[in-house]
N, CA, C and O of each residue as an XYZ file, in Angstrom:
520
protein
N      97.440    110.451     95.050
C      96.182    111.133     95.282
C      96.141    111.779     96.665
O      95.336    112.679     96.902
N      97.009    111.325     97.587
C      96.955    111.911     98.924
C      97.421    113.364     98.927
O      97.311    114.043     99.948
N      97.931    113.841     97.817
C      98.376    115.223     97.704
C      97.255    116.182     97.294
O      97.457    117.393     97.210
N      96.068    115.617     97.040
C      94.960    116.428     96.539
C      93.672    116.156     97.311
O      93.460    115.066     97.844
N      92.817    117.183     97.353
C      91.448    116.995     97.777
C      90.681    116.722     96.484
O      90.704    117.531     95.557
N      90.010    115.587     96.433
C      89.350    115.148     95.200
C      87.847    115.395     95.308
O      87.209    115.035     96.298
N      87.301    116.016     94.266
C      85.858    116.244     94.186
C      85.362    115.667     92.871
O      85.913    115.955     91.809
N      84.326    114.857     92.947
C      83.735    114.271     91.749
C      82.448    114.996     91.411
O      81.569    115.165     92.256
N      82.353    115.419     90.166
C      81.129    116.019     89.640
C      80.533    114.962     88.712
O      80.798    114.946     87.510
N      79.731    114.090     89.293
C      79.190    112.963     88.531
C      78.274    113.415     87.397
O      78.300    112.835     86.311
N      77.472    114.438     87.641
C      76.520    114.888     86.632
C      77.219    115.340     85.357
O      76.738    115.091     84.252
N      78.370    116.014     85.524
C      79.086    116.533     84.354
C      80.304    115.685     83.977
O      81.042    116.013     83.048
N      80.498    114.589     84.717
C      81.595    113.655     84.443
C      82.975    114.316     84.539
O      83.820    114.155     83.659
N      83.184    115.076     85.647
C      84.474    115.722     85.911
C      85.006    115.277     87.263
O      84.259    114.909     88.169
N      86.308    115.325     87.356
C      86.976    115.119     88.631
C      87.876    116.337     88.847
O      88.648    116.706     87.962
N      87.776    116.955     90.015
C      88.577    118.125     90.336
C      89.629    117.737     91.367
O      89.335    117.041     92.339
N      90.842    118.189     91.148
C      91.939    117.942     92.074
C      92.428    119.279     92.607
O      92.894    120.127     91.846
N      92.319    119.464     93.916
C      92.789    120.695     94.547
C      93.968    120.334     95.443
O      93.815    119.515     96.349
N      95.147    120.926     95.211
C      96.298    120.619     96.063
C      95.963    120.852     97.537
O      95.326    121.842     97.896
N      96.409    119.913     98.385
C      96.174    120.065     99.822
C      97.511    120.209    100.546
O      98.529    120.467     99.905
N      97.526    120.050    101.851
C      98.741    120.271    102.648
C      99.870    119.303    102.280
O     101.034    119.592    102.559
N      99.553    118.172    101.665
C     100.587    117.204    101.276
C     101.214    117.514     99.923
O     102.220    116.913     99.548
N     100.618    118.457     99.187
C     101.118    118.808     97.866
C     102.542    119.343     97.995
O     102.812    120.211     98.825
N     103.424    118.837     97.195
C     104.807    119.289     97.221
C     105.702    118.470     98.128
O     106.925    118.590     98.050
N     105.122    117.630     98.995
C     105.948    116.752     99.823
C     106.592    115.704     98.932
O     105.983    115.262     97.958
N     107.808    115.303     99.251
C     108.460    114.302     98.407
C     107.726    112.968     98.437
O     107.168    112.572     99.461
N     107.735    112.285     97.301
C     107.154    110.950     97.222
C     108.268    109.941     97.467
O     109.365    110.071     96.925
N     107.984    108.954     98.270
C     108.978    107.934     98.556
C     108.566    106.623     97.905
O     107.386    106.276     97.852
N     109.546    105.920     97.424
C     109.345    104.652     96.736
C     110.398    103.703     97.281
O     111.450    104.155     97.735
N     110.149    102.418     97.248
C     111.117    101.473     97.778
C     112.513    101.758     97.243
O     112.686    102.065     96.063
N     113.489    101.656     98.104
C     114.884    101.858     97.703
C     115.617    100.528     97.597
O     116.822    100.493     97.349
N     114.877     99.428     97.786
C     115.472     98.102     97.653
C     115.217     97.508     96.279
O     116.041     96.765     95.748
N     114.058     97.846     95.705
C     113.640     97.243     94.444
C     112.860     95.960     94.645
O     112.603     95.224     93.692
N     112.481     95.693     95.891
C     111.757     94.458     96.227
C     110.316     94.778     96.608
O     110.046     95.723     97.349
N     109.408     93.976     96.089
C     108.034     93.950     96.587
C     107.821     92.530     97.087
O     108.101     91.563     96.379
N     107.324     92.412     98.310
C     107.177     91.092     98.925
C     105.910     91.056     99.761
O     105.337     92.087    100.112
N     105.494     89.841    100.066
C     104.328     89.665    100.934
C     104.697     88.656    102.015
O     105.550     87.793    101.803
N     104.049     88.768    103.179
C     104.344     87.800    104.242
C     103.986     86.384    103.784
O     102.968     86.161    103.129
N     104.843     85.446    104.143
C     104.611     84.042    103.820
C     104.885     83.175    105.025
O     105.147     83.680    106.116
N     104.825     81.881    104.833
C     104.986     80.927    105.925
C     106.372     81.014    106.577
O     106.486     80.957    107.802
N     107.412     81.151    105.768
C     108.778     81.128    106.300
C     109.497     82.465    106.227
O     110.697     82.542    106.491
N     108.769     83.524    105.869
C     109.395     84.849    105.752
C     108.610     85.692    104.776
O     107.409     85.497    104.591
N     109.300     86.636    104.149
C     108.671     87.515    103.160
C     108.935     86.953    101.773
O     110.088     86.830    101.359
N     107.876     86.613    101.055
C     108.000     86.032     99.722
C     108.126     87.172     98.711
O     107.250     88.034     98.624
N     109.208     87.170     97.958
C     109.452     88.208     96.958
C     108.499     87.978     95.787
O     108.490     86.910     95.175
N     107.694     89.005     95.487
C     106.752     88.894     94.375
C     107.277     89.578     93.120
O     107.011     89.130     92.005
N     108.029     90.673     93.305
C     108.560     91.435     92.184
C     109.912     92.014     92.548
O     110.132     92.445     93.680
N     110.821     92.021     91.573
C     112.111     92.682     91.726
C     112.256     93.650     90.554
O     112.124     93.255     89.396
N     112.523     94.897     90.854
C     112.657     95.920     89.813
C     114.010     95.775     89.128
O     115.051     95.696     89.779
N     113.971     95.741     87.812
C     115.174     95.607     87.001
C     116.155     96.744     87.331
O     115.768     97.911     87.387
N     117.417     96.390     87.546
C     118.460     97.378     87.820
C     118.513     97.864     89.257
O     119.365     98.686     89.595
N     117.626     97.377     90.107
C     117.571     97.810     91.505
C     118.661     97.119     92.324
O     119.295     96.181     91.843
N     118.882     97.582     93.566
C     119.849     96.897     94.424
C     119.532     95.406     94.587
O     120.445     94.581     94.614
N     118.258     95.061     94.695
C     117.874     93.650     94.839
C     118.222     92.853     93.586
O     118.746     91.743     93.673
N     117.925     93.428     92.416
C     118.242     92.742     91.161
C     119.750     92.562     91.015
O     120.212     91.508     90.578
N     120.511     93.581     91.378
C     121.970     93.491     91.285
C     122.524     92.424     92.225
O     123.582     91.853     91.960
N     121.812     92.151     93.326
C     122.244     91.119     94.281
C     121.776     89.730     93.870
O     122.105     88.747     94.534
N     121.002     89.632     92.770
C     120.543     88.338     92.288
C     119.253     87.846     92.908
O     118.896     86.680     92.738
N     118.549     88.700     93.617
C     117.272     88.310     94.221
C     116.234     88.204     93.121
O     116.186     89.036     92.215
N     115.402     87.173     93.207
C     114.394     86.927     92.179
C     113.030     86.698     92.808
O     112.915     86.342     93.981
N     111.986     86.913     91.989
C     110.631     86.599     92.439
C     110.593     85.134     92.846
O     111.156     84.276     92.166
N     109.925     84.854     93.960
C     109.846     83.493     94.487
C     110.829     83.240     95.615
O     110.629     82.327     96.416
N     111.903     84.045     95.690
C     112.825     83.922     96.817
C     112.092     84.292     98.098
O     111.088     85.004     98.060
N     112.586     83.816     99.218
C     111.983     84.126    100.516
C     113.028     84.817    101.378
O     114.117     84.285    101.593
N     112.694     85.999    101.868
C     113.584     86.712    102.785
C     113.290     86.167    104.178
O     112.220     86.400    104.742
N     114.263     85.437    104.720
C     114.052     84.789    106.015
C     114.594     85.607    107.177
O     114.222     85.376    108.328
N     115.481     86.573    106.883
C     116.016     87.447    107.931
C     116.478     88.753    107.302
O     116.897     88.790    106.145
N     116.393     89.828    108.091
C     116.869     91.139    107.668
C     117.782     91.662    108.761
O     117.388     91.786    109.921
N     119.006     91.966    108.370
C     120.033     92.417    109.319
C     120.149     91.464    110.508
O     120.328     91.890    111.649
N     120.044     90.169    110.218
C     120.212     89.149    111.243
C     118.978     88.862    112.083
O     118.998     87.943    112.903
N     117.908     89.619    111.903
C     116.690     89.386    112.673
C     115.750     88.505    111.875
O     115.486     88.798    110.709
N     115.239     87.440    112.461
C     114.326     86.550    111.744
C     113.090     87.301    111.245
O     112.530     88.142    111.948
N     112.682     86.983    110.030
C     111.514     87.638    109.425
C     110.271     87.471    110.282
O     109.402     88.343    110.293
N     110.178     86.367    110.995
C     108.988     86.112    111.822
C     108.847     87.131    112.952
O     107.762     87.283    113.512
N     109.928     87.827    113.293
C     109.885     88.810    114.371
C     109.801     90.242    113.855
O     109.897     91.194    114.630
N     109.621     90.392    112.541
C     109.593     91.724    111.940
C     108.193     92.085    111.481
O     107.449     91.228    111.005
N     107.838     93.343    111.621
C     106.542     93.857    111.190
C     106.633     94.238    109.712
O     107.462     95.076    109.357
N     105.808     93.652    108.839
C     105.881     93.960    107.411
C     105.710     95.447    107.091
O     106.356     95.954    106.174
N     104.856     96.148    107.826
C     104.659     97.577    107.564
C     105.892     98.385    107.928
O     106.237     99.341    107.234
N     106.556     98.009    109.010
C     107.785     98.691    109.412
C     108.876     98.461    108.387
O     109.624     99.381    108.057
N     108.975     97.241    107.881
C     109.985     96.921    106.865
C     109.723     97.735    105.600
O     110.656     98.294    105.023
N     108.480     97.808    105.168
C     108.142     98.575    103.966
C     108.459    100.055    104.160
O     108.982    100.702    103.252
N     108.147    100.590    105.332
C     108.425    102.002    105.604
C     109.928    102.276    105.579
O     110.372    103.285    105.034
N     110.697    101.380    106.166
C     112.156    101.567    106.174
C     112.725    101.466    104.768
O     113.667    102.184    104.434
N     112.168    100.583    103.933
C     112.644    100.444    102.550
C     112.405    101.722    101.755
O     113.123    101.995    100.793
N     111.404    102.507    102.147
C     111.121    103.776    101.475
C     111.880    104.941    102.092
O     112.268    105.867    101.379
N     112.100    104.913    103.410
C     112.571    106.097    104.118
C     114.008    106.062    104.604
O     114.581    107.122    104.859
N     114.619    104.888    104.744
C     116.019    104.867    105.152
C     116.828    105.574    104.068
O     116.516    105.444    102.884
N     117.853    106.312    104.452
C     118.574    107.118    103.463
C     119.339    106.274    102.445
O     119.792    105.170    102.747
N     119.475    106.815    101.233
C     120.318    106.144    100.243
C     121.705    105.922    100.848
O     122.210    106.759    101.596
N     122.303    104.794    100.516
C     123.608    104.438    101.069
C     123.515    103.484    102.244
O     124.517    102.881    102.629
N     122.311    103.335    102.829
C     122.120    102.400    103.940
C     122.334    100.977    103.430
O     121.800    100.597    102.388
N     123.110    100.202    104.162
C     123.354     98.804    103.800
C     122.388     97.906    104.567
O     122.190     98.074    105.771
N     121.794     96.957    103.861
C     120.829     96.037    104.453
C     121.262     94.615    104.123
O     121.471     94.274    102.958
N     121.397     93.786    105.159
C     121.789     92.392    104.975
C     120.528     91.526    104.946
O     119.747     91.520    105.898
N     120.338     90.800    103.848
C     119.173     89.943    103.670
C     119.598     88.482    103.607
O     120.527     88.127    102.882
N     118.919     87.652    104.362
C     119.115     86.209    104.235
C     118.003     85.718    103.327
O     116.818     85.911    103.600
N     118.412     85.077    102.240
C     117.489     84.657    101.196
C     117.416     83.142    101.166
O     118.438     82.457    101.121
N     116.194     82.627    101.193
C     115.982     81.196    101.055
C     115.307     80.909     99.728
O     114.405     81.633     99.306
N     115.744     79.867     99.087
C     115.109     79.421     97.842
C     115.177     77.897     97.849
O     116.241     77.309     97.655
N     114.037     77.273     98.074
C     114.024     75.815     98.231
C     114.739     75.440     99.514
O     114.435     75.986    100.574
N     115.693     74.509     99.432
C     116.442     74.074    100.612
C     117.718     74.870    100.817
O     118.455     74.616    101.770
N     117.994     75.826     99.943
C     119.232     76.605    100.040
C     118.949     77.967    100.657
O     117.832     78.478    100.586
N     119.983     78.543    101.263
C     119.877     79.931    101.722
C     121.251     80.573    101.620
O     122.280     79.902    101.701
N     121.243     81.874    101.442
C     122.483     82.635    101.397
C     122.188     84.058    101.863
O     121.029     84.468    101.940
N     123.225     84.791    102.167
C     123.068     86.154    102.643
C     123.676     87.113    101.634
O     124.770     86.881    101.120
N     122.959     88.187    101.359
C     123.454     89.241    100.473
C     123.314     90.574    101.191
O     122.454     90.740    102.056
N     124.158     91.509    100.828
C     124.048     92.868    101.354
C     123.724     93.781    100.192
O     124.420     93.788     99.177
N     122.657     94.554    100.350
C     122.290     95.519     99.318
C     122.456     96.920     99.892
O     122.336     97.133    101.099
N     122.731     97.858     99.016
C     122.868     99.254     99.407
C     121.691    100.021     98.810
O     121.514    100.056     97.592
N     120.899    100.627     99.670
C     119.713    101.342     99.212
C     120.099    102.539     98.353
O     121.071    103.239     98.639
N     119.324    102.763     97.300
C     119.471    103.996     96.527
C     118.128    104.378     95.914
O     117.217    103.557     95.797
N     118.033    105.658     95.524
C     116.806    106.173     94.925
C     116.572    105.477     93.601
O     117.479    105.396     92.772
N     115.369    104.974     93.394
C     115.016    104.347     92.125
C     114.227    105.297     91.239
O     114.103    105.065     90.036
N     113.690    106.369     91.822
C     112.990    107.395     91.060
C     113.826    108.654     91.177
O     114.087    109.117     92.287
N     114.253    109.221     90.051
C     115.103    110.414     90.133
C     114.353    111.601     90.726
O     113.133    111.716     90.610
N     115.120    112.477     91.363
C     114.534    113.706     91.884
C     114.096    114.557     90.709
O     114.741    114.582     89.660
N     112.989    115.250     90.905
C     112.494    116.150     89.866
C     112.261    117.513     90.475
O     112.393    117.703     91.684
N     111.917    118.442     89.636
C     111.622    119.793     90.096
C     110.231    119.863     90.680
O     109.740    118.898     91.265
N     109.608    120.997     90.519
C     108.256    121.205     91.044
C     107.285    120.227     90.406
O     107.518    119.734     89.302
N     106.195    119.951     91.109
C     105.177    119.053     90.591
C     104.333    119.708     89.508
O     103.724    119.015     88.692
N     104.289    121.034     89.491
C     103.490    121.745     88.489
C     104.220    123.031     88.120
O     105.022    123.535     88.906
N     103.949    123.563     86.939
C     104.586    124.828     86.573
C     104.164    125.948     87.504
O     103.112    125.888     88.142
N     105.000    126.967     87.569
C     104.652    128.166     88.341
C     103.362    128.753     87.766
O     103.146    128.658     86.558
N     102.501    129.354     88.582
C     101.254    129.938     88.068
C     101.481    130.906     86.923
O     100.665    130.955     86.003
N     102.570    131.686     86.945
C     102.810    132.657     85.883
C     103.031    131.962     84.539
O     102.751    132.537     83.487
N     103.532    130.729     84.573
C     103.753    129.989     83.326
C     102.439    129.531     82.720
O     102.397    129.153     81.549
N     101.381    129.559     83.487
C     100.071    129.148     82.983
C      99.287    130.332     82.436
O      98.145    130.187     82.000
N      99.904    131.487     82.464
C      99.232    132.665     81.937
C      98.357    133.379     82.951
O      97.535    134.214     82.571
N      98.517    133.064     84.268
C      97.700    133.745     85.267
C      98.507    134.794     85.980
O      97.988    135.478     86.862
């Protein structure tokens, strides 16, 4: 929605979307396949996308990421980590220390695009008959 200026016409039950300056900018999505939330001992994995780098490394919901690239999770900003997971280029290697119960191990994942590139967001105006 950040790509549009939204106007609600409540009386007629319409919503209008007008492309704004963000229209056409690429959308970024996690390149790790992990969704996590801060927890007591690190970042608690809530979801792992099937076929993602995280899934291929054996990471599962409930695992705890205790370190990233050797830095303890307690010293990392969750927003910075999320931004890097979306914006670091495909091919970037990330070393994760994973804790599950009393065990821990380290895995290296290689970031890649999980959403394929597409063409324009909308047809050319001439294709709409204008």
